[in-house]
C-alpha positions as CSV (number, residue, x, y, z in Angstrom):
1,M,102.6,25.5,-16.2
2,S,100.6,23.0,-18.3
3,T,96.9,22.3,-18.2
4,T,96.0,18.8,-19.3
5,G,92.6,17.9,-20.6
6,V,91.7,16.5,-17.2
7,A,92.7,19.8,-15.5
8,R,90.7,21.8,-18.1
9,D,87.7,19.6,-17.4
10,H,88.2,20.2,-13.7
11,V,88.3,24.0,-14.1
12,T,85.2,23.9,-16.4
13,H,83.3,21.7,-14.0
14,L,83.9,23.9,-11.0
15,L,83.2,27.1,-13.0
16,E,79.8,25.7,-14.0
17,R,79.1,24.4,-10.5
18,Y,80.0,27.6,-8.7
19,R,78.3,29.8,-11.3
20,A,75.1,27.8,-10.8
21,L,75.2,28.2,-7.1
22,A,75.8,31.9,-7.2
23,I,73.4,32.8,-10.0
24,D,70.6,30.6,-8.6
25,A,71.0,32.4,-5.2
26,L,71.2,35.8,-6.9
27,L,68.0,35.3,-9.0
28,A,66.1,33.9,-6.0
29,D,66.8,37.1,-4.1
30,V,65.7,39.6,-6.8
31,P,62.3,41.1,-5.8
32,S,59.4,40.2,-7.9
33,G,56.7,42.6,-9.1
34,G,57.4,46.2,-8.6
35,P,57.7,48.9,-11.3
36,H,58.0,47.8,-14.9
37,Y,61.5,47.8,-16.4
38,L,63.3,47.3,-13.1
39,Y,63.5,44.0,-11.2
40,D,62.7,41.9,-14.3
41,L,65.7,43.6,-16.0
42,V,68.0,43.2,-13.0
43,S,67.9,39.5,-13.9
44,E,68.5,40.0,-17.6
45,Y,72.4,39.8,-17.7
46,P,72.7,37.1,-15.0
47,R,70.3,34.8,-16.9
48,R,72.5,35.0,-20.1
49,W,75.4,32.6,-20.3
50,G,78.6,33.7,-18.7
51,K,81.7,32.1,-17.2
52,G,80.9,33.0,-13.5
53,L,84.7,33.5,-13.0
54,R,84.3,36.0,-10.1
55,A,81.9,33.9,-8.1
56,A,84.0,30.8,-8.7
57,L,87.2,32.6,-7.5
58,C,85.4,33.7,-4.3
59,L,84.0,30.3,-3.5
60,A,87.2,28.5,-4.4
61,A,89.4,30.8,-2.3
62,C,86.9,30.3,0.6
63,R,87.1,26.5,0.4
64,A,90.9,26.5,-0.2
65,F,91.4,28.4,3.0
66,G,89.1,26.2,5.1
67,G,85.6,27.6,4.5
68,T,82.5,26.0,3.1
69,P,80.3,27.0,0.1
70,S,77.5,28.0,2.4
71,V,79.8,30.4,4.2
72,G,81.1,31.9,1.0
73,L,77.9,32.0,-1.0
74,N,76.7,35.4,0.1
75,A,80.1,37.0,-0.8
76,A,80.0,35.3,-4.2
77,V,76.6,36.6,-4.9
78,T,77.7,40.1,-3.9
79,V,80.6,39.8,-6.4
80,E,78.3,38.8,-9.2
81,L,75.8,41.6,-8.5
82,F,78.6,44.3,-8.6
83,H,79.9,42.6,-11.8
84,N,76.6,42.8,-13.5
85,A,76.1,46.4,-12.5
86,F,79.5,47.2,-13.9
87,L,78.6,45.5,-17.2
88,I,75.4,47.6,-17.5
89,H,77.2,50.9,-16.8
90,D,80.3,50.0,-18.9
91,D,78.2,49.1,-21.9
92,I,76.6,52.6,-21.7
93,Q,79.9,54.4,-21.4
94,D,81.5,52.3,-24.2
95,E,78.4,52.5,-26.4
96,S,78.6,48.8,-26.8
97,E,76.0,47.0,-28.9
98,Q,76.3,43.3,-27.7
99,R,76.6,41.6,-24.4
100,R,76.6,37.8,-23.8
101,G,75.3,37.1,-27.3
102,A,72.4,39.6,-27.3
103,Q,71.7,43.3,-27.5
104,T,72.9,45.4,-24.6
105,L,70.4,46.6,-22.0
106,H,70.7,50.2,-23.0
107,G,70.5,49.3,-26.7
108,E,67.2,47.5,-26.2
109,Y,65.5,49.6,-23.5
110,G,67.3,53.0,-23.6
111,V,70.0,54.6,-21.5
112,G,67.6,55.8,-18.8
113,V,66.2,52.4,-18.1
114,A,69.6,50.7,-18.2
115,L,71.2,53.2,-15.8
116,N,68.4,52.7,-13.3
117,V,68.7,48.9,-13.5
118,G,72.4,49.2,-12.9
119,N,71.9,51.4,-9.9
120,M,69.3,48.9,-8.5
121,T,71.8,46.0,-9.1
122,N,74.3,47.9,-7.0
123,L,71.7,48.5,-4.3
124,L,71.0,44.7,-4.1
125,A,74.8,44.1,-3.8
126,L,74.9,46.5,-0.8
127,Q,72.0,44.8,0.8
128,R,73.9,41.5,0.4
129,L,76.9,43.1,2.2
130,A,74.6,44.3,5.0
131,A,73.2,40.8,5.5
132,N,76.7,39.6,6.4
133,R,76.4,41.3,9.8
134,R,73.7,38.9,10.8
135,A,75.2,35.8,9.2
136,L,78.9,36.3,10.0
137,G,79.1,39.0,12.8
138,S,79.9,42.7,12.7
139,G,83.6,42.2,12.5
140,I,83.7,40.2,9.4
141,A,80.9,42.2,7.9
142,W,82.8,45.4,8.3
143,R,86.0,43.9,6.8
144,L,83.9,42.9,3.7
145,F,82.5,46.4,3.5
146,D,86.0,47.8,3.7
147,E,87.2,45.5,0.9
148,T,84.2,46.5,-1.2
149,Q,84.9,50.2,-1.0
150,L,88.5,49.5,-1.8
151,M,87.5,47.5,-4.9
152,L,85.1,50.1,-6.0
153,R,87.6,52.9,-5.7
154,H,90.2,51.0,-7.7
155,S,87.7,50.0,-10.4
156,L,86.3,53.5,-10.8
157,E,89.7,55.0,-11.0
158,G,90.7,52.4,-13.6
159,Q,87.6,53.2,-15.6
160,A,88.4,56.9,-15.3
161,I,91.8,56.3,-16.7
162,E,90.4,54.4,-19.7
163,V,87.6,56.8,-20.6
164,G,90.0,59.7,-20.1
165,W,92.4,58.2,-22.7
166,I,89.5,57.9,-25.1
167,R,88.1,61.4,-24.4
168,D,91.5,63.1,-24.7
169,N,92.7,60.9,-27.6
170,V,95.8,59.9,-25.7
171,C,98.1,57.9,-28.1
172,D,101.5,58.1,-26.5
173,L,101.0,55.1,-24.2
174,D,103.2,52.2,-23.4
175,A,102.7,48.7,-21.9
176,D,103.3,49.9,-18.4
177,D,100.4,52.4,-18.8
178,Y,98.1,49.6,-19.9
179,F,99.1,47.4,-17.0
180,R,98.5,50.1,-14.4
181,M,95.0,50.7,-15.9
182,C,94.4,46.9,-16.1
183,L,95.4,46.4,-12.4
184,K,92.7,48.9,-11.3
185,K,90.0,48.3,-13.9
186,T,90.2,44.5,-14.3
187,S,92.4,42.7,-11.8
188,W,90.9,44.2,-8.6
189,Y,87.3,43.4,-9.2
190,T,87.7,40.4,-11.4
191,C,90.3,38.5,-9.3
192,I,91.7,40.2,-6.3
193,Y,88.4,41.2,-4.7
194,P,86.8,37.8,-5.1
195,C,89.8,36.1,-3.6
196,R,90.1,38.5,-0.7
197,T,86.5,38.3,0.3
198,G,86.5,34.5,0.0
199,I,89.5,34.3,2.4
200,I,87.9,36.7,4.8
201,V,84.7,34.7,5.2
202,A,86.7,31.5,5.5
203,T,89.2,32.6,8.1
204,G,87.8,35.7,9.7
205,Q,91.4,37.0,9.7
206,H,92.5,40.3,8.2
207,D,96.2,39.6,8.1
208,A,95.8,36.8,5.6
209,V,93.6,38.6,3.2
210,D,96.3,39.6,0.7
211,V,98.0,36.2,0.2
212,L,96.5,35.8,-3.3
213,D,96.8,39.4,-4.4
214,R,99.8,38.8,-6.7
215,Y,98.1,35.7,-8.2
216,G,94.9,37.8,-8.8
217,W,96.8,40.7,-10.4
218,Y,98.6,38.5,-12.9
219,L,95.5,36.4,-13.5
220,G,93.3,39.5,-14.1
221,A,95.8,41.0,-16.6
222,A,96.1,37.7,-18.5
223,F,92.3,37.5,-18.6
224,Q,91.9,41.1,-19.9
225,I,94.6,40.6,-22.7
226,Q,92.9,37.4,-23.9
227,D,89.6,39.3,-23.9
228,D,91.2,42.1,-26.0
229,A,92.5,39.4,-28.4
230,L,89.1,37.6,-28.7
231,N,87.5,41.0,-29.5
232,L,89.6,41.0,-32.7
233,V,89.8,37.3,-33.7
234,G,87.1,35.5,-31.7
235,D,84.0,33.8,-33.0
236,F,81.0,35.9,-32.2
237,A,78.8,32.9,-31.5
238,R,81.2,31.9,-28.7
239,Y,82.6,35.3,-27.7
240,G,79.1,36.9,-27.3
241,K,80.2,40.5,-28.0
242,E,80.7,42.7,-31.0
243,I,83.8,41.6,-32.9
244,A,86.2,44.6,-33.3
245,G,84.0,46.5,-30.8
246,D,87.1,47.7,-29.1
247,L,88.1,49.5,-32.3
248,W,84.7,51.1,-32.8
249,E,85.0,52.2,-29.1
250,G,88.6,53.5,-29.4
251,K,89.8,51.2,-26.5
252,R,93.5,51.5,-25.8
253,T,94.3,47.8,-25.6
254,L,97.8,46.4,-25.3
255,I,97.3,45.3,-28.9
256,L,96.6,48.9,-30.2
257,I,99.4,50.3,-28.0
258,D,101.9,47.9,-29.6
259,F,100.8,48.8,-33.1
260,L,101.1,52.6,-32.4
261,R,104.6,51.9,-31.2
262,R,105.7,49.9,-34.3
263,C,103.7,51.2,-37.2
264,T,104.9,53.7,-39.9
265,A,104.4,57.5,-39.5
266,D,101.6,57.5,-42.0
267,E,99.8,54.6,-40.3
268,R,100.1,56.3,-37.0
269,D,98.7,59.6,-38.3
270,R,95.8,57.7,-39.9
271,T,95.1,55.8,-36.6
272,V,95.4,58.9,-34.4
273,A,92.9,60.7,-36.7
274,F,90.5,57.7,-36.5
275,L,90.7,57.6,-32.7
276,S,90.0,61.3,-32.5
277,R,86.5,60.8,-33.9
278,S,83.5,59.6,-32.0
279,R,82.1,56.1,-32.6
280,A,79.3,57.5,-34.7
281,Q,81.8,59.2,-36.9
282,R,83.9,56.1,-37.5
283,T,83.2,54.0,-40.6
284,A,83.3,50.3,-41.2
285,A,86.0,50.7,-43.8
286,E,88.3,52.5,-41.3
287,V,87.7,49.8,-38.7
288,R,88.5,47.1,-41.3
289,W,91.7,48.9,-42.2
290,L,92.9,49.2,-38.6
291,H,91.8,45.6,-37.8
292,G,93.9,44.4,-40.8
293,R,96.9,46.5,-39.7
294,L,96.8,45.0,-36.2
295,L,96.8,41.5,-37.7
296,A,99.5,42.3,-40.2
297,Y,101.9,43.5,-37.5
298,D,101.2,40.4,-35.5
299,C,100.0,42.5,-32.5
300,V,97.4,40.0,-31.4
301,E,99.8,37.2,-31.1
302,S,102.4,39.4,-29.4
303,A,99.8,40.4,-26.8
304,R,98.8,36.7,-26.3
305,R,102.5,35.9,-25.6
306,S,102.3,38.5,-22.8
307,A,99.1,36.9,-21.5
308,R,100.8,33.5,-21.4
309,E,103.7,35.0,-19.4
310,L,101.3,36.6,-17.0
311,A,99.4,33.3,-16.6
312,A,102.6,31.5,-15.8
313,A,103.4,34.1,-13.2
314,A,99.9,33.7,-11.7
315,W,100.4,30.0,-11.5
316,R,103.7,30.4,-9.6
317,E,102.3,33.0,-7.2
318,G,99.3,30.7,-6.6
319,Q,101.4,27.7,-5.8
320,Q,103.4,29.8,-3.3
321,A,100.4,31.3,-1.7
322,L,98.4,28.0,-1.3
323,G,101.3,25.8,-0.2
324,P,101.5,22.1,-1.0
325,A,98.5,20.9,1.1
326,A,96.0,23.4,-0.2
327,A,97.3,23.2,-3.8
328,E,96.3,19.5,-3.9
329,T,92.7,20.1,-2.9
330,E,89.8,20.3,-5.3
331,D,89.8,24.1,-5.1
332,G,93.5,24.5,-5.0
333,R,93.8,22.6,-8.3
334,F,91.0,24.8,-9.7
335,L,92.8,28.0,-8.7
336,L,96.1,26.7,-10.2
337,G,94.3,25.5,-13.4
338,L,92.7,28.9,-14.0
339,P,95.7,30.8,-15.4
340,E,96.2,28.6,-18.4
341,Y,92.4,28.2,-18.8
342,V,91.8,32.0,-19.1
343,V,94.5,32.4,-21.8
344,E,93.3,29.4,-23.8
345,R,89.5,30.2,-23.6
346,S,87.5,31.0,-26.7
347,R,84.9,33.2,-24.9
């Protein structure tokens, strides 16, 4: 697997093109007026810069399997709406301070306002799902609804696993635990669900919906590990989120799990004690110490090696799923270029 400069440019170009299509359609459909602190804030996160990865995966999968952007657009907008609702609610649960280069919604407007905006964003996504009945027929609309409830179940279960680890200060985890959580929390809604819905609207067939599942699983895991790495060594101006925020929040990343497995007994005791406290009780000095230990043990680069292996596996699975003809199309090349792109990205 190797992404040349031309291939990277191709991935970047389609990401930008598909993001613009989906976000423009999303913003055009947000109601105007209404109560203060509602519809105007639904548009807040979508208007900030972002990769548009999920919408692009949906549209690319749709086109690669014979559909058109107009057929896949409603599904892509649905994906983006659910994504932005997840971001709002995740930021509250994680007590995050930054999102896409600016203050989080709950940080600026309060938890009550942000929760309500997240709920409205989910409602708009459900309305988009309902609109498929008129546009695509009852059969396809029901399949999309079925896929959505499956995605939501996996995502919420994955979130429950992660917040449970933090709440109960679980520290005896291994890589397999992380990957199981990652499959549910990240891969399903970031990669598998967009691909499945794109295929459904393109083909109308249920038996072909899972052909990109393994590609999506590996791609989502590689994406998440790179995100974990950028949280520790990224440039805030490009990354757009609080550097070392995962440490402040007590996230059990593959990087932290690796450190807890290899560090000294004294370092482990100090880290477990740090993780047992709430974010408000943690200090900047403690975060700096743990940050330094993770780098000293080369845990970030070790995790990135895992991400590159997962990206290579995603590329192989994508090639097999697409076949020679689809792999050479504009969207096939995009799907096959994404694995290396996500592990080389700087934001």
